[in-house]
C-alpha positions in Angstrom: 0.0 0.0 0.0 1.4 3.4 -1.1 0.5 6.2 1.3 0.3 9.6 -0.4 -0.3 12.8 1.6 -1.8 15.6 -0.5 -1.4 19.2 0.8 -3.7 21.9 -0.5 -1.8 25.1 0.0 -3.2 27.9 2.2 -6.9 27.8 3.2 -9.2 29.5 5.7 -7.9 32.9 6.8 -5.0 32.5 4.4 -6.2 32.9 0.8 -2.7 32.6 -0.6 -2.0 34.4 -3.9 -5.0 36.4 -5.3 -5.5 37.8 -8.8 -7.9 37.9 -11.7 -10.8 37.0 -9.6 -9.2 33.9 -8.2 -7.8 32.8 -4.8 -5.0 30.3 -4.5 -6.6 28.4 -1.6 -9.7 27.5 -3.8 -7.6 26.4 -6.7 -5.3 24.2 -4.7 -8.2 22.5 -3.0 -9.9 21.8 -6.4 -6.7 20.3 -7.9 -5.9 18.3 -4.8 -9.4 16.9 -4.4 -9.5 15.8 -8.0 -6.1 14.1 -7.6 -7.5 12.2 -4.6 -10.7 11.2 -6.5 -8.8 9.9 -9.5 -6.3 7.9 -7.4 -9.0 6.5 -5.1 -11.4 5.5 -7.9 -9.0 4.3 -10.6 -5.9 2.8 -8.8 -5.4 0.0 -6.3 -3.3 -0.3 -3.2 -3.0 3.5 -2.7 -4.2 5.4 0.4 -4.7 9.1 0.4 -4.7 11.6 3.3 -5.5 15.3 2.7 -4.2 18.2 4.8 -7.6 19.8 4.4 -10.9 18.9 2.7 -12.5 22.3 3.1 -11.8 26.0 3.6 -9.7 25.6 6.8 -6.1 26.5 7.6 -3.9 23.9 9.2 -0.5 25.4 10.1 2.5 24.3 8.1 3.6 22.3 11.2 0.2 20.7 11.4 0.6 19.5 7.8 4.0 18.0 8.1 3.4 16.6 11.6 0.3 14.8 10.3 2.1 13.4 7.3 5.0 12.2 9.4 2.8 10.6 12.1 0.8 8.8 9.4 3.9 7.4 7.9 3.3 8.7 4.4 5.5 7.5 1.5 5.2 10.8 -0.3 4.2 14.4 0.5 2.7 16.4 -2.4 1.9 20.1 -1.9 -0.2 21.9 -4.4 0.2 25.7 -4.9 -0.5 28.5 -7.4 2.3 31.0 -8.1 2.3 34.8 -8.3 4.9 37.6 -9.0 4.7 38.4 -12.6 5.7 35.1 -14.3 3.9 32.4 -16.2 3.9 28.6 -16.3 4.6 25.5 -14.2 7.5 24.7 -11.9 8.2 22.1 -9.2 10.4 22.0 -6.1 12.2 19.5 -3.9 14.4 20.2 -0.8 18.0 21.0 -1.8 20.3 18.0 -1.9 17.3 15.6 -1.5 18.8 13.1 -3.9 16.9 10.0 -5.0 14.1 9.0 -4.8 12.9 12.6 -4.5 14.6 13.7 -7.7 13.0 10.7 -9.5 9.6 11.5 -8.2 10.0 15.1 -9.2 11.0 14.2 -12.7 8.1 11.8 -13.2 5.4 14.2 -12.0 6.9 17.3 -13.6 7.2 15.7 -17.0 3.7 14.1 -16.8 2.1 17.5 -15.9 3.8 19.2 -18.8 2.5 16.6 -21.2 -1.1 17.5 -20.5 -1.1 21.3 -19.8 -0.3 24.2 -22.1 2.0 26.0 -19.7 5.5 27.4 -20.0 7.9 24.9 -18.4 9.8 26.9 -15.7 11.8 23.8 -14.7 12.6 21.5 -11.8 13.9 23.5 -8.9 14.9 23.3 -5.2 13.8 25.4 -2.2 14.0 25.5 1.5 10.2 25.4 2.0 8.9 24.2 5.4 6.8 21.3 3.9 9.9 20.1 2.0 12.3 20.6 4.9 10.2 19.1 7.7 8.6 16.1 6.0 10.4 12.9 6.8 9.4 11.3 3.5 10.2 12.4 -0.1 8.3 15.6 -0.8 7.4 17.8 -3.8 5.8 21.2 -4.1 4.3 22.2 -7.4 3.4 25.7 -8.5 0.6 25.4 -11.1 0.6 28.7 -13.0 0.6 32.3 -12.0 -2.6 33.7 -10.6 -1.6 37.3 -11.5 -1.0 36.3 -15.2 -4.1 36.9 -17.2 -3.2 34.0 -19.6 -2.5 31.5 -16.8 -5.6 32.7 -14.8 -7.9 32.2 -17.8 -6.8 28.6 -18.0 -7.2 28.0 -14.3 -10.8 29.2 -14.5 -11.7 26.2 -16.7 -12.8 22.8 -15.3 -10.9 21.0 -18.2 -7.6 22.7 -17.3 -8.0 21.8 -13.6 -8.7 18.2 -14.7 -5.6 18.2 -16.9 -3.4 19.5 -14.0 -4.9 16.8 -11.7 -4.4 14.1 -14.3 -0.8 15.1 -14.9 0.0 14.8 -11.2 -1.8 11.4 -11.0 0.1 10.1 -14.1 3.3 11.2 -12.5 2.5 9.4 -9.3 1.5 6.3 -11.2 4.8 6.3 -13.0 6.8 7.1 -9.8 5.2 4.4 -7.6 4.2 1.9 -10.3 0.5 2.1 -9.3 -1.8 -0.4 -10.9 -5.2 0.3 -12.3 -8.3 -1.1 -10.6 -9.7 -3.9 -12.6 -13.4 -3.1 -12.9 -14.3 -6.6 -14.1 -12.6 -9.9 -13.4 -13.9 -12.9 -15.3 -13.1 -16.4 -13.9 -14.0 -19.6 -15.8 -14.5 -22.9 -14.1 -14.5 -25.9 -16.5 -15.8 -29.4 -16.1 -14.1 -32.1 -18.2 -15.1 -35.6 -19.3 -12.5 -38.2 -20.5 -13.7 -40.1 -23.5 -14.1 -43.8 -23.1 -15.0 -46.5 -25.7 -18.6 -46.1 -26.9 -19.0 -42.4 -26.0 -20.8 -40.1 -28.3 -21.7 -36.4 -27.9 -25.3 -37.5 -27.4 -24.5 -39.9 -24.5 -22.1 -37.4 -22.9 -24.7 -34.6 -23.2 -27.3 -36.8 -21.5 -24.9 -37.7 -18.7 -24.0 -34.1 -17.9 -27.4 -32.5 -18.5 -26.2 -30.4 -21.4 -26.8 -30.4 -25.2 -25.0 -31.8 -28.2 -24.9 -28.3 -29.7 -23.2 -26.9 -26.5 -20.6 -29.7 -26.6 -19.9 -28.9 -30.2 -19.3 -25.3 -29.4 -17.0 -26.0 -26.4 -15.1 -28.6 -28.4 -15.0 -27.2 -31.8 -11.7 -28.8 -32.8 -13.0 -32.3 -32.1 -14.7 -34.5 -34.8 -17.9 -35.7 -33.1 -18.1 -38.7 -35.4 -14.7 -40.0 -34.2 -14.1 -39.2 -30.5 -10.6 -40.1 -29.5 -10.5 -42.4 -26.5 -8.7 -40.7 -23.6 -9.3 -37.2 -24.9 -10.6 -34.7 -22.3 -13.7 -32.9 -23.5 -15.1 -29.7 -22.0 -18.7 -30.4 -20.9 -19.5 -27.3 -18.7 -18.1 -23.8 -18.4 -19.2 -21.7 -15.5 -18.3 -18.0 -15.8 -17.9 -16.0 -12.6 -17.7 -12.3 -12.8 -16.3 -10.0 -10.1 -16.8 -6.3 -10.0 -15.1 -3.4 -8.2 -17.7 -1.1 -6.7 -17.7 2.5 -7.8 -19.4 5.6 -6.4 -23.1 5.5 -7.2 -23.3 1.7 -7.7 -26.3 -0.1 -6.2 -26.9 -3.8 -5.8 -30.1 -3.6 -7.9 -28.3 -1.8 -10.7 -25.5 -4.4 -10.8 -28.0 -7.3 -10.7 -29.8 -5.8 -13.7 -26.6 -5.1 -15.6 -25.1 -8.6 -15.1 -28.3 -10.6 -15.4 -28.3 -11.8 -11.8 -30.7 -11.2 -8.9 -30.4 -9.0 -5.9 -30.7 -12.1 -3.7 -27.9 -13.9 -5.6 -25.5 -11.0 -5.2 -26.4 -10.7 -1.5 -25.8 -14.5 -0.9 -22.5 -14.6 -3.0 -21.1 -11.6 -1.0 -22.6 -12.1 2.4 -24.2 -8.7 2.4 -26.2 -7.3 5.3 -30.0 -6.8 5.2 -29.5 -3.2 3.8 -27.4 -4.5 0.9 -24.5 -2.2 2.0 -21.7 -2.1 -0.5 -18.5 0.0 -0.1 -16.6 1.8 -2.9 -13.6 -0.3 -3.9 -15.1 -3.6 -2.6 -14.8 -6.6 -4.9 -18.2 -8.2 -5.5 -19.2 -11.3 -7.3 -22.0 -10.2 -9.6 -22.5 -13.3 -11.8 
């Protein structure tokens, strides 16, 4: 399990940089929240903790202390720049070495692939969150709020999504995260070994199936000359497992996969309220 701490810069009484009708604290929370949503929904074996989930102001020490106490594997701090420039840049603590430099390179390059920003480069700085975190840490500056061109991009949902996706893609690359498999199909086969005198008709009768089904399952076999000792497939049971997403219900899954609510309840030992949790692996067929 990879533990990633995501810090939304500023918040509460501290708006951060302000310009062009935007506040840094709002943008950092938007980007951070979307990063968390994507990672939690689409990737497995990753745990996320946020420095804030609303308009509050944890102190810088609160943020690093929480990440350190949690035992995070990586500290990611999201910020918006100001001061008359334009573009994207990222920071690690001076002389961090690997793996911090590797993580910085992965995230920086993946963000730049998705956003139309000037690349201001990979840098170092003596920021508190970089200095006081006990794990590799990165701070990104996602455009300049006082630049009209950068601000116009930051006002669009699609650009916020691109920034979040870029960070996620970098984290996936850095930590070799694996995608959640929404569906997992498992086949269980029953076999019959041909003996003298067997025919598809007699085998179908013995296994309560049909000659047509046997022919489909054993399409390479000549039914008029069954080879003694050959294993024939007589039944295939397909079991499908599904990873629960936000908004899923047992009734909707039963309808989609041609099962019944009671079957899904029994297969997965659900309670009387049919409670299912996001990320849970359910048998649905």
